[in-house]
C-alpha positions as CSV (number, residue, x, y, z in Angstrom):
1,X,-7.9,-6.2,-13.0
2,X,-4.3,-5.3,-12.6
3,X,-3.2,-8.0,-15.0
4,X,-5.3,-6.4,-17.8
5,X,-4.1,-2.9,-16.9
6,X,-0.3,-3.5,-16.7
7,X,0.0,-6.8,-18.5
8,X,2.0,-8.6,-15.8
9,X,1.5,-12.0,-14.1
10,X,0.3,-12.3,-10.5
11,X,3.7,-12.3,-8.9
12,X,4.8,-9.2,-10.8
13,X,2.0,-6.8,-9.7
14,X,3.2,-5.5,-6.3
15,X,4.2,-2.0,-7.4
16,X,0.8,-1.5,-9.2
17,X,-1.1,-2.9,-6.2
18,X,0.7,-0.6,-3.8
19,X,0.2,2.4,-6.1
20,X,-3.5,1.8,-6.3
21,X,-3.8,1.3,-2.5
22,X,-2.1,4.7,-2.0
23,X,-4.4,6.3,-4.6
24,X,-7.4,4.8,-2.8
25,X,-6.3,6.3,0.6
26,X,-5.6,9.6,-1.0
27,X,-9.2,9.5,-2.3
28,X,-10.4,8.9,1.3
29,X,-10.7,5.1,1.4
30,X,-10.7,4.0,5.0
31,X,-10.4,0.3,4.3
32,X,-8.1,-1.3,1.8
33,X,-7.1,-4.9,1.0
34,X,-3.4,-5.4,0.7
35,X,-1.5,-8.5,-0.5
36,X,1.8,-7.2,0.9
37,X,0.8,-5.4,4.0
38,X,4.4,-4.3,4.9
39,X,5.0,-2.8,1.4
40,X,1.6,-1.0,1.5
41,X,2.1,0.4,4.9
42,X,5.6,1.6,4.0
43,X,4.3,3.4,0.9
44,X,1.4,5.0,2.8
45,X,3.8,6.2,5.6
46,X,6.2,7.6,3.0
47,X,3.4,9.5,1.2
48,X,2.0,10.8,4.5
49,X,5.4,12.0,5.6
50,X,5.9,13.9,2.4
51,X,2.4,15.2,2.2
52,X,2.4,16.2,5.9
53,X,-0.3,13.8,7.1
54,X,-0.4,11.0,9.6
55,X,0.3,7.6,8.0
56,X,-0.9,4.2,9.1
57,X,0.5,2.9,12.4
58,X,2.5,-0.3,12.4
59,X,1.5,-3.1,14.7
60,X,4.0,-4.6,17.1
61,X,4.1,-7.7,14.9
62,X,5.1,-5.7,11.9
63,X,7.8,-3.9,13.8
64,X,9.5,-7.2,14.9
65,X,9.0,-8.8,11.5
66,X,6.6,-11.6,12.4
């Protein structure tokens, strides 16, 4: 889907993937699939901070980078 929308190969779609995940959550999605969990969580937390909402919580494993 993203390849046909933005015309990029699999490895070059992170920004679009994260943007669509954020859009989905803004439209009340409660479950999303993320290829890069850390980048998606970072984006959701940043949007939540600016918008005044509570973002997703990081797990301990994400905090220590494992």
